[in-house]
N, C-alpha and C positions, 0 to 999 in steps of 0.2 A: 504495498499501500504504500501509495507515496504521502508527502507530508500533504499536499494540495487535497487528495479524496479524504485524507484521514481529518481534515477541517470540520469545527464544529463553529456553529454562529455561537455570538452571546446577544440576548436582548437589552438595548438601554433601555430602564423604567422610569428615566424620569418624565412625568407628565407635561413639561412643557414642550419637549422634542418628537416632532412627527415622525411615525413609525418609519415612512420611508428614508427619511434623514437619518433614524438609527442605524438601519440597514446598511446606509451607504457608510457611514464610520465605521459599522462592525468591520465591515470587507478591507476597509484599510489600515484600520487602528489596530488591530490584534495581533500581537508579535507572533512570531512563528512558533515559539516557544508553546504557546496556548493551542496549534496547531497540533501538538504531540501525542499519538497514539499511547494506549497502554500495552505491551504485550506481557505475555507469559514468563515465567522463567525460564522456560526453553523456548521462546520467539514464539508462543501459539497466538495464532492470530495476524501473523505475516506471511503473505504467500512467498512461498518458493516455486521456480520455475516449473521444476519438474517434483514427483512425488519424494516425499522425505520418507526414508524408512528409518528401521530401528535395530541397532547391533548390541545385544545386551552383553554387558561384560563386568566380572569380578575385577578392583582394583583398587590395592591398598586396604583391602578388609572390605569394602562398598560394592554394593549392587550399584550399578552405573550404567546409564544408554546414550551409545554415540548417534545423532542423527546422521542420516546420509544418503545422499542423492546416487544410483546410481543407473545410468542414461545408456542405453544400447546404442549402437551405430544407426545412423538414419540414411546410409548409403551401404554401400558393399564394405562386408565387412574386413578389415584387415588383419584381423586376430591379434589387435595388439590393443593395450589398457592404458588410458593415462589418470594418473594420481592427480587431484587439484588441490592444494594445501593453502588456506585462507592464512590472511593475516591477524594481526589482534585488533584491529578496529575494523575486520571485515568479515562478514562471515560465506558460507559456501556458495549461497543465492550471488555473491557478488561477481561470480565466474560465469553467470548466465549467458553473455554472449560468446563467452571461449568453449564453453561447454556445446551449444550450437554448433559452431562451425569444428570442434575434432568428431564429433557426432559423424556431420556431415563428411568428413573426409575416412571414416570408417574404424573409428576408434571407439572402444566402449569406456565410457569417462564416467570413473567414481568419484566423488566430492564429500568427503569427510566433514563434519562440525566438529573440532576439537573438546575432547569434556574440559568444562567450564567456559566453554565459548557457544553462545547461538544456540540451537535446537539441540544441545545434549545437557545431560548434567550438571549442574552447578553446587560439587560436593563442598561440604566442609571439612576440614583440617586436611587437606590433600595436599600433598607433596607435588607439588609442579614440578617438572623438570624435560626437557628436552629428549632427554630419552626415554622417559617414564610416555608421553605423547606419542614418540616412535613406536614403541612396544605396542599400542593400543593402536595404532596405525597398522603395523603389522598385523596383531589380532584383527582386526576387520577383514583386511584383506585375504587372511588365511580363509576365514568364513565364507568367504565369495568364492573360491575358487583360483584367485589369482595370485601364480607364482613371479611371472616377472610385470613391469611396468614403467612406464617412463612418468617420473614425479617431478611435477611442476607446483614451486612453491613462493608465494607473494608475499613481500613486508615479513613479518614474525613466521611466517610459514615458508619462507626461504630458508631461516636458520633452522624450521625444523625437516626440512626436506635434505640440507646438508648432513643434519645429524643420523636422520634415515637413512642416507648414501651411505656414510661412514658406518653404522650399526648393521645395516641390511645389505651390500652390495650385491649381493648375489641375487638380490631383487628387485635392482635397478640397473634397465638397460640406459636409460638417459636419465640426465637430472637439467629441469630448467630451471634457473633463478631471476627471476622478476622484482628489479627495485628492490632486495633483499634487504632487511637492518642487518645490522652484525657485521656488515665489512668492515667494522672499524670495534675496537673494545675501548667503550667510553668510558669504562673505570682507570683502564691503564692511561689514556688520554686525559685524567686528572677530573671530571666528575664526578661530583659526590656522592656516595651511597646513601640511598632513601630507605627507611625503614619500612616494611608492609604495612604497619599503623600506618603513619606519614601518608603514604601512597593511597591507603582505605582513606581515609578524611578529606584527600582532593578528589578519590574518585566520587565521592558523595553527591560535590558539588557537580558533578557532570549534570548537562542539559542539552538540547538540542542547539542552541547557539554557541554552546563553548568545544562541542563537538563540529560544526559548520567553522567556525572559524578558526580552528585549529587544522582541518582538512583545507582550507581555503590558502592558509598563508604557508602550510608546509608541501602540503599535496599540487595542488592546481597554481603556484606561481599567484597566489594572490584574484586569480580568476576565478568566475563561478557560473556554471550552468543549472538549468533547473531539472535536468534529468539526474544531479547528483543529488537531489533533496531525497530519494527513494532511501537512500544511502543510509542518509542522517536520521533520516525516523526509523530506520532498522532498527539504529543503534540507542538513539536516545529512548526508543519506547521501550526497550529492556532493562532502561536502568528507572523510565517512569513509572512501568509497570510492579506488581504485587511481587517480584523477586528479586527487586530495584537493590536491595543491599547485599544478598548474594551476588548477584552480578558483580556489584562493585568490589566486594569482596575477592573473587576470582578473578578479576583485573588487575586488583592489586599485585596479588600473588605473582601472575603471568608477567608485571613489571618486573619485580625482581629477580625473576627467573631469566628474562632475556637481559637482562643488567649483569648479572653473577655467572652466566653461563655461554660465555663466547665462545663460536665456532670458529673463528678468522683463524685461527693457531692451527686450525689442523685443514686447510685449505689444501696444502700441500699434499695430504694423503689423500684426496678425493681422485679415485681412479676413472670416476664413469664418465663418458661424453657428455661434457656441461657446455649446455647454451645459458648465456647470460644476457636478458634482456633490461635494458638500461635506459629509463628515463631522465635527461640529460640536468633538467631544470628540480629536480626534487631535493630536499634538503631536510630530510628527516631525520631526526637523530635524538632518540629519546634520552631525558636529562637534562638536555642542555638548557634546556630551561632553569637548572639550577644548578649551572656550572658557571663560574667566573667569565667576562665576557669575551674576555680573551681569548679563551678554551673554546667558549660557545660559537664563534665566530667562522673556527676551523673547523666543525663540524659538520656531516651530511653534505658531503663535498662530494657527490655522485660521479660527478666527470672523472675524476681522479680514484676516486674507489673502484668504480669498476675497471675501469684501466688495473689497477693495481692488485683485482681480485681474479683477473684473466690471467696476469703474471704467476699468479700463484697458483690455481689449480691446474695442473697436468694437462690436460686435454681439453681446454676452454674455448669457446668460441665467443666474443664478442660483441652484440647487436648493440648500436646506441641511437634513440629518438632523442634526435634535439629537441624540440620544440615541446616534448612530455615532461609528468613528474610523475608522482609517486605512484600512481595506478594505472598505467598506459592502457592496461586491459579495460578501463571505466571509462577515462578520456578521449581514447582514440582506437575504438574495438574493432574497425575492419581493416588499420593497420595494421594494429596490433597482432590480430590473428593471422592474418598473412604473413606476418614476419613470423611468427610463430610456427604456424605450417611447413615455411619454405625451412625454417631454420631444425626442426624435427629430420625433416625428409632429408637434408645437407649432412646431420649426424649420423644418423642411422641408429640402429640397434648396435648393443655391446654386444660381441661375440659369448 
């Protein structure tokens, strides 16, 4: 559901204001936050582009549920499977355009929501780690009979995809990293640590406008398109809904996870053929807001970070999008999908 579709009108009740004028004022004066829907703790109420299925697992002594999409090829099947891993401020649904393009090219497409995110369980007392999320993802793929796949990760999903390729290399025929965060070690660069309690208190302040302002600044170079509103409403609706505190708690835990569990130092151990798709206007740098100005200004330099990663990963191919930012699959889906499919064909599956 978009922000516009979720919009609810308010009535002006002052007796001296004509009803027609009241309606007009309501149209133009309501803040965007007032239009925020309220979704359930597993994103109940938000429409995914394909059926959301459920994978039940027990992890750390807790019964949990992973939501996922499993989309069959819409053209002649090529016998290959692609796994799409979402970022921290994203969900499986954000891959909507890429799912369609991959399925039309003959791929089976599996799109999980990680534990703690979106349509999946929001556990209490869970120790989040990239190793744990990679283990959960492998368990899902095992249950689906997927022995080998191309793994594509965006943003935080790029860190997870790299960890998955390191831990389960025999199951990965190709690795694709789309503007992954973690191309630098923020703590080593001098960003101060923040406790989960501090991060949680900040997460509780999250609303539609804060999400939109952050994404506009860091993801889209200060520009905004109305079609991005749907993804802001998706996130804001979880915070505003009945599971908002659990959502905020898991988000704080995973923020600490990505800060304290860098994968960049292990890039030279990735043997899987790797495609880097990097929007050059991206300036995403988690924790930069709490770093001294002289440190913050040098973080998130994706033109430099992409080139550095391509040199460190032994079998890497770098594709740069000069005018795009953190989410090229959202910002320019046709261009992104063309580059993705061309890159997958050029890499070919590993032996």
